[in-house]
C-alpha positions as protocol buffer text, in pm:
chain_id: "A"
residue {
  index: 1
  type: MET
  ca { x: 934 y: -12991 z: 2040 }
}
residue {
  index: 2
  type: LYS
  ca { x: 696 y: -13093 z: 1763 }
}
residue {
  index: 3
  type: ILE
  ca { x: 433 y: -12845 z: 1886 }
}
residue {
  index: 4
  type: VAL
  ca { x: 687 y: -12561 z: 1888 }
}
residue {
  index: 5
  type: MET
  ca { x: 781 y: -12634 z: 1526 }
}
residue {
  index: 6
  type: GLU
  ca { x: 419 y: -12652 z: 1409 }
}
residue {
  index: 7
  type: THR
  ca { x: 316 y: -12322 z: 1568 }
}
residue {
  index: 8
  type: PRO
  ca { x: 574 y: -12106 z: 1386 }
}
residue {
  index: 9
  type: THR
  ca { x: 493 y: -12283 z: 1058 }
}
residue {
  index: 10
  type: LYS
  ca { x: 123 y: -12205 z: 1094 }
}
residue {
  index: 11
  type: THR
  ca { x: 194 y: -11844 z: 1182 }
}
residue {
  index: 12
  type: LYS
  ca { x: 436 y: -11807 z: 893 }
}
residue {
  index: 13
  type: THR
  ca { x: 187 y: -11958 z: 646 }
}
residue {
  index: 14
  type: LYS
  ca { x: -82 y: -11722 z: 769 }
}
residue {
  index: 15
  type: THR
  ca { x: 152 y: -11423 z: 732 }
}
residue {
  index: 16
  type: GLU
  ca { x: 265 y: -11535 z: 387 }
}
residue {
  index: 17
  type: SER
  ca { x: -97 y: -11576 z: 283 }
}
residue {
  index: 18
  type: MET
  ca { x: -180 y: -11216 z: 376 }
}
residue {
  index: 19
  type: ALA
  ca { x: 147 y: -11095 z: 222 }
}
residue {
  index: 20
  type: THR
  ca { x: 52 y: -11268 z: -101 }
}
residue {
  index: 21
  type: ARG
  ca { x: -300 y: -11123 z: -98 }
}
residue {
  index: 22
  type: VAL
  ca { x: -163 y: -10774 z: -41 }
}
residue {
  index: 23
  type: ALA
  ca { x: 105 y: -10808 z: -309 }
}
residue {
  index: 24
  type: LEU
  ca { x: -139 y: -10942 z: -568 }
}
residue {
  index: 25
  type: HIS
  ca { x: -417 y: -10687 z: -522 }
}
residue {
  index: 26
  type: PRO
  ca { x: -445 y: -10475 z: -839 }
}
residue {
  index: 27
  type: PHE
  ca { x: -449 y: -10149 z: -639 }
}
residue {
  index: 28
  type: LEU
  ca { x: -100 y: -10217 z: -505 }
}
residue {
  index: 29
  type: VAL
  ca { x: 69 y: -10338 z: -825 }
}
residue {
  index: 30
  type: GLY
  ca { x: 415 y: -10187 z: -860 }
}
residue {
  index: 31
  type: MET
  ca { x: 485 y: -10120 z: -492 }
}
residue {
  index: 32
  type: ASN
  ca { x: 824 y: -10235 z: -369 }
}
residue {
  index: 33
  type: HIS
  ca { x: 883 y: -10511 z: -115 }
}
residue {
  index: 34
  type: THR
  ca { x: 937 y: -10271 z: 179 }
}
residue {
  index: 35
  type: GLU
  ca { x: 612 y: -10082 z: 111 }
}
residue {
  index: 36
  type: LEU
  ca { x: 416 y: -10407 z: 73 }
}
residue {
  index: 37
  type: ALA
  ca { x: 565 y: -10536 z: 399 }
}
residue {
  index: 38
  type: LEU
  ca { x: 455 y: -10220 z: 585 }
}
residue {
  index: 39
  type: LEU
  ca { x: 104 y: -10258 z: 442 }
}
residue {
  index: 40
  type: THR
  ca { x: 92 y: -10627 z: 531 }
}
residue {
  index: 41
  type: ASP
  ca { x: 176 y: -10538 z: 893 }
}
residue {
  index: 42
  type: CYS
  ca { x: -140 y: -10323 z: 902 }
}
residue {
  index: 43
  type: ALA
  ca { x: -363 y: -10568 z: 712 }
}
residue {
  index: 44
  type: MET
  ca { x: -616 y: -10830 z: 803 }
}
residue {
  index: 45
  type: ALA
  ca { x: -871 y: -11034 z: 611 }
}
residue {
  index: 46
  type: THR
  ca { x: -1237 y: -10949 z: 654 }
}
residue {
  index: 47
  type: HIS
  ca { x: -1573 y: -11063 z: 520 }
}
residue {
  index: 48
  type: PHE
  ca { x: -1905 y: -10878 z: 493 }
}
residue {
  index: 49
  type: LYS
  ca { x: -2252 y: -11028 z: 458 }
}
residue {
  index: 50
  type: PRO
  ca { x: -2513 y: -10876 z: 222 }
}
residue {
  index: 51
  type: GLY
  ca { x: -2667 y: -10568 z: 385 }
}
residue {
  index: 52
  type: GLN
  ca { x: -2390 y: -10533 z: 643 }
}
residue {
  index: 53
  type: ILE
  ca { x: -2274 y: -10176 z: 714 }
}
residue {
  index: 54
  type: ILE
  ca { x: -1897 y: -10145 z: 666 }
}
residue {
  index: 55
  type: PHE
  ca { x: -1876 y: -9786 z: 786 }
}
residue {
  index: 56
  type: ARG
  ca { x: -2128 y: -9510 z: 847 }
}
residue {
  index: 57
  type: GLU
  ca { x: -2135 y: -9149 z: 728 }
}
residue {
  index: 58
  type: GLY
  ca { x: -2014 y: -8909 z: 1000 }
}
residue {
  index: 59
  type: GLU
  ca { x: -1825 y: -9169 z: 1204 }
}
residue {
  index: 60
  type: PRO
  ca { x: -1446 y: -9150 z: 1251 }
}
residue {
  index: 61
  type: ALA
  ca { x: -1252 y: -9272 z: 946 }
}
residue {
  index: 62
  type: ASN
  ca { x: -958 y: -9480 z: 1056 }
}
residue {
  index: 63
  type: ARG
  ca { x: -927 y: -9757 z: 797 }
}
residue {
  index: 64
  type: PHE
  ca { x: -961 y: -9857 z: 435 }
}
residue {
  index: 65
  type: TYR
  ca { x: -1032 y: -10173 z: 240 }
}
residue {
  index: 66
  type: LEU
  ca { x: -916 y: -10336 z: -80 }
}
residue {
  index: 67
  type: LEU
  ca { x: -1206 y: -10536 z: -222 }
}
residue {
  index: 68
  type: GLU
  ca { x: -1122 y: -10885 z: -344 }
}
residue {
  index: 69
  type: THR
  ca { x: -1471 y: -11018 z: -422 }
}
residue {
  index: 70
  type: GLY
  ca { x: -1827 y: -10891 z: -395 }
}
residue {
  index: 71
  type: LYS
  ca { x: -1987 y: -10548 z: -428 }
}
residue {
  index: 72
  type: VAL
  ca { x: -2029 y: -10250 z: -196 }
}
residue {
  index: 73
  type: MET
  ca { x: -2277 y: -9961 z: -223 }
}
residue {
  index: 74
  type: LEU
  ca { x: -2186 y: -9609 z: -116 }
}
residue {
  index: 75
  type: GLU
  ca { x: -2486 y: -9418 z: 20 }
}
residue {
  index: 76
  type: SER
  ca { x: -2535 y: -9066 z: 152 }
}
residue {
  index: 77
  type: GLY
  ca { x: -2801 y: -8859 z: 323 }
}
residue {
  index: 78
  type: GLU
  ca { x: -2923 y: -9111 z: 579 }
}
residue {
  index: 79
  type: GLY
  ca { x: -3042 y: -8832 z: 812 }
}
residue {
  index: 80
  type: PHE
  ca { x: -3260 y: -8681 z: 538 }
}
residue {
  index: 81
  type: GLY
  ca { x: -3496 y: -8972 z: 482 }
}
residue {
  index: 82
  type: LYS
  ca { x: -3410 y: -9254 z: 245 }
}
residue {
  index: 83
  type: PRO
  ca { x: -3036 y: -9250 z: 165 }
}
residue {
  index: 84
  type: VAL
  ca { x: -2924 y: -9196 z: -195 }
}
residue {
  index: 85
  type: VAL
  ca { x: -2704 y: -9463 z: -349 }
}
residue {
  index: 86
  type: VAL
  ca { x: -2407 y: -9276 z: -492 }
}
residue {
  index: 87
  type: GLU
  ca { x: -2225 y: -9568 z: -655 }
}
residue {
  index: 88
  type: THR
  ca { x: -2144 y: -9937 z: -638 }
}
residue {
  index: 89
  type: ILE
  ca { x: -1787 y: -10066 z: -642 }
}
residue {
  index: 90
  type: GLY
  ca { x: -1644 y: -10417 z: -660 }
}
residue {
  index: 91
  type: ALA
  ca { x: -1348 y: -10652 z: -679 }
}
residue {
  index: 92
  type: GLY
  ca { x: -1011 y: -10488 z: -735 }
}
residue {
  index: 93
  type: ASP
  ca { x: -1123 y: -10152 z: -602 }
}
residue {
  index: 94
  type: LEU
  ca { x: -1038 y: -9932 z: -307 }
}
residue {
  index: 95
  type: LEU
  ca { x: -1302 y: -9857 z: -42 }
}
residue {
  index: 96
  type: GLY
  ca { x: -1239 y: -9554 z: 176 }
}
residue {
  index: 97
  type: TRP
  ca { x: -998 y: -9265 z: 157 }
}
residue {
  index: 98
  type: SER
  ca { x: -1140 y: -9034 z: 424 }
}
residue {
  index: 99
  type: TRP
  ca { x: -887 y: -9174 z: 673 }
}
residue {
  index: 100
  type: MET
  ca { x: -617 y: -8978 z: 484 }
}
residue {
  index: 101
  type: PHE
  ca { x: -774 y: -8632 z: 506 }
}
residue {
  index: 102
  type: PRO
  ca { x: -878 y: -8421 z: 807 }
}
residue {
  index: 103
  type: PRO
  ca { x: -1123 y: -8419 z: 975 }
}
residue {
  index: 104
  type: TYR
  ca { x: -1097 y: -8800 z: 929 }
}
residue {
  index: 105
  type: VAL
  ca { x: -1470 y: -8878 z: 913 }
}
residue {
  index: 106
  type: TRP
  ca { x: -1661 y: -9086 z: 660 }
}
residue {
  index: 107
  type: HIS
  ca { x: -1853 y: -8886 z: 401 }
}
residue {
  index: 108
  type: PHE
  ca { x: -2061 y: -9185 z: 289 }
}
residue {
  index: 109
  type: THR
  ca { x: -2207 y: -9502 z: 435 }
}
residue {
  index: 110
  type: ALA
  ca { x: -2069 y: -9822 z: 283 }
}
residue {
  index: 111
  type: ARG
  ca { x: -2293 y: -10129 z: 273 }
}
residue {
  index: 112
  type: ALA
  ca { x: -2216 y: -10474 z: 129 }
}
residue {
  index: 113
  type: VAL
  ca { x: -2451 y: -10565 z: -156 }
}
residue {
  index: 114
  type: GLU
  ca { x: -2340 y: -10928 z: -175 }
}
residue {
  index: 115
  type: PRO
  ca { x: -2094 y: -11147 z: 16 }
}
residue {
  index: 116
  type: THR
  ca { x: -1770 y: -10948 z: 5 }
}
residue {
  index: 117
  type: GLU
  ca { x: -1412 y: -11042 z: 87 }
}
residue {
  index: 118
  type: ALA
  ca { x: -1170 y: -10758 z: 154 }
}
residue {
  index: 119
  type: ILE
  ca { x: -836 y: -10672 z: 304 }
}
residue {
  index: 120
  type: PHE
  ca { x: -873 y: -10434 z: 599 }
}
residue {
  index: 121
  type: PHE
  ca { x: -595 y: -10180 z: 668 }
}
residue {
  index: 122
  type: TYR
  ca { x: -546 y: -9970 z: 981 }
}
residue {
  index: 123
  type: GLY
  ca { x: -528 y: -9621 z: 832 }
}
residue {
  index: 124
  type: THR
  ca { x: -437 y: -9445 z: 1156 }
}
residue {
  index: 125
  type: ILE
  ca { x: -109 y: -9636 z: 1165 }
}
residue {
  index: 126
  type: LEU
  ca { x: -42 y: -9562 z: 799 }
}
residue {
  index: 127
  type: ARG
  ca { x: -101 y: -9188 z: 851 }
}
residue {
  index: 128
  type: GLU
  ca { x: 234 y: -9178 z: 1028 }
}
residue {
  index: 129
  type: TRP
  ca { x: 413 y: -9111 z: 699 }
}
residue {
  index: 130
  type: GLU
  ca { x: 735 y: -9021 z: 880 }
}
residue {
  index: 131
  type: ARG
  ca { x: 812 y: -9393 z: 909 }
}
residue {
  index: 132
  type: ASP
  ca { x: 819 y: -9426 z: 532 }
}
residue {
  index: 133
  type: PRO
  ca { x: 725 y: -9119 z: 324 }
}
residue {
  index: 134
  type: SER
  ca { x: 757 y: -9322 z: 3 }
}
residue {
  index: 135
  type: LEU
  ca { x: 466 y: -9541 z: 117 }
}
residue {
  index: 136
  type: GLY
  ca { x: 252 y: -9229 z: 166 }
}
residue {
  index: 137
  type: TYR
  ca { x: 343 y: -9111 z: -182 }
}
residue {
  index: 138
  type: GLN
  ca { x: 259 y: -9449 z: -335 }
}
residue {
  index: 139
  type: LEU
  ca { x: -81 y: -9455 z: -163 }
}
residue {
  index: 140
  type: TYR
  ca { x: -164 y: -9098 z: -267 }
}
residue {
  index: 141
  type: LYS
  ca { x: -54 y: -9174 z: -622 }
}
residue {
  index: 142
  type: ARG
  ca { x: -292 y: -9471 z: -639 }
}
residue {
  index: 143
  type: MET
  ca { x: -583 y: -9303 z: -461 }
}
residue {
  index: 144
  type: ALA
  ca { x: -582 y: -8984 z: -670 }
}
residue {
  index: 145
  type: PRO
  ca { x: -704 y: -9154 z: -993 }
}
residue {
  index: 146
  type: VAL
  ca { x: -975 y: -9337 z: -796 }
}
residue {
  index: 147
  type: MET
  ca { x: -1098 y: -9009 z: -644 }
}
residue {
  index: 148
  type: LEU
  ca { x: -1084 y: -8832 z: -981 }
}
residue {
  index: 149
  type: ARG
  ca { x: -1272 y: -9112 z: -1155 }
}
residue {
  index: 150
  type: ARG
  ca { x: -1545 y: -9113 z: -889 }
}
residue {
  index: 151
  type: LEU
  ca { x: -1577 y: -8734 z: -888 }
}
residue {
  index: 152
  type: GLN
  ca { x: -1608 y: -8732 z: -1268 }
}
residue {
  index: 153
  type: ALA
  ca { x: -1876 y: -9003 z: -1252 }
}
residue {
  index: 154
  type: ALA
  ca { x: -2067 y: -8795 z: -994 }
}
residue {
  index: 155
  type: ARG
  ca { x: -2030 y: -8485 z: -1215 }
}
residue {
  index: 156
  type: LYS
  ca { x: -2172 y: -8671 z: -1516 }
}
residue {
  index: 157
  type: LYS
  ca { x: -2461 y: -8798 z: -1305 }
}
residue {
  index: 158
  type: MET
  ca { x: -2535 y: -8448 z: -1172 }
}
residue {
  index: 159
  type: LEU
  ca { x: -2526 y: -8297 z: -1523 }
}
residue {
  index: 160
  type: ALA
  ca { x: -2755 y: -8569 z: -1656 }
}
residue {
  index: 161
  type: LEU
  ca { x: -3002 y: -8497 z: -1373 }
}
residue {
  index: 162
  type: HIS
  ca { x: -2982 y: -8125 z: -1445 }
}
residue {
  index: 163
  type: HIS
  ca { x: -3060 y: -8184 z: -1812 }
}
residue {
  index: 164
  type: GLY
  ca { x: -3335 y: -8434 z: -1736 }
}
residue {
  index: 165
  type: THR
  ca { x: -3154 y: -8724 z: -1904 }
}
residue {
  index: 166
  type: GLY
  ca { x: -3043 y: -8913 z: -1591 }
}
residue {
  index: 167
  type: SER
  ca { x: -3171 y: -9064 z: -1270 }
}
residue {
  index: 168
  type: LEU
  ca { x: -3049 y: -9123 z: -917 }
}
residue {
  index: 169
  type: GLU
  ca { x: -2973 y: -9486 z: -997 }
}
residue {
  index: 170
  type: PRO
  ca { x: -2634 y: -9591 z: -853 }
}
residue {
  index: 171
  type: VAL
  ca { x: -2327 y: -9549 z: -1068 }
}
residue {
  index: 172
  type: VAL
  ca { x: -2138 y: -9877 z: -1113 }
}
residue {
  index: 173
  type: LEU
  ca { x: -1771 y: -9812 z: -1169 }
}
residue {
  index: 174
  type: GLU
  ca { x: -1521 y: -10063 z: -1295 }
}
residue {
  index: 175
  type: SER
  ca { x: -1198 y: -10073 z: -1098 }
}
residue {
  index: 176
  type: PRO
  ca { x: -925 y: -9888 z: -1289 }
}
residue {
  index: 177
  type: PHE
  ca { x: -677 y: -10142 z: -1152 }
}
residue {
  index: 178
  type: MET
  ca { x: -832 y: -10460 z: -1289 }
}
residue {
  index: 179
  type: ASP
  ca { x: -719 y: -10408 z: -1648 }
}
residue {
  index: 180
  type: GLN
  ca { x: -364 y: -10283 z: -1585 }
}
residue {
  index: 181
  type: GLU
  ca { x: -212 y: -10589 z: -1750 }
}
residue {
  index: 182
  type: LEU
  ca { x: -414 y: -10522 z: -2064 }
}
residue {
  index: 183
  type: ASP
  ca { x: -296 y: -10162 z: -2104 }
}
residue {
  index: 184
  type: THR
  ca { x: -118 y: -10089 z: -2429 }
}
residue {
  index: 185
  type: ASP
  ca { x: 70 y: -9782 z: -2542 }
}
residue {
  index: 186
  type: ASP
  ca { x: -194 y: -9671 z: -2792 }
}
residue {
  index: 187
  type: GLY
  ca { x: -240 y: -9326 z: -2636 }
}
residue {
  index: 188
  type: ASP
  ca { x: -585 y: -9418 z: -2500 }
}
residue {
  index: 189
  type: ASN
  ca { x: -646 y: -9291 z: -2148 }
}
residue {
  index: 190
  type: ASP
  ca { x: -939 y: -9391 z: -1923 }
}
residue {
  index: 191
  type: LEU
  ca { x: -960 y: -9038 z: -1786 }
}
residue {
  index: 192
  type: LYS
  ca { x: -1034 y: -8896 z: -2133 }
}
residue {
  index: 193
  type: ASP
  ca { x: -1379 y: -9053 z: -2110 }
}
residue {
  index: 194
  type: ASN
  ca { x: -1450 y: -8847 z: -1799 }
}
residue {
  index: 195
  type: ASP
  ca { x: -1349 y: -8506 z: -1931 }
}
């Protein structure tokens, strides 16, 4: 009887731990309990060593990650010689959105730069929006600013290269979710810097 009681307690603690990690990640702030529960059901903790490939350009995209610690480089052009580092992202950020859009293949290679802790989500399960369309909306709403911010950073880099004032050094972006608690209603908008 004692063993039976300990097993459910350990399982519950493990589930609560992941539920807490999911609920506290800056990317998911503001989601309701039902949406967070659906995400927790598709989540699992993962760790990457420096230099470890997380996903490779051209392979099927079926997952995404929320970075908790560490840094990840996004590279492209592996088949054309030395790959180009597009950007480096870190704690509080989203890694991977190709799982949401056909043809569901990675457009970059992601490689850990330093020891990295992340929450892994099964994207193929989450693509079944019919189960909860509000979850799909909440994910799109959070991913859109990330995509816009990264596209604007790439545009600035490309223009700087065109004008001879930039290099192909990786762009390091700060997570737009890490400073949400510090936002004030002063009319300042992070996206203004990218226009």
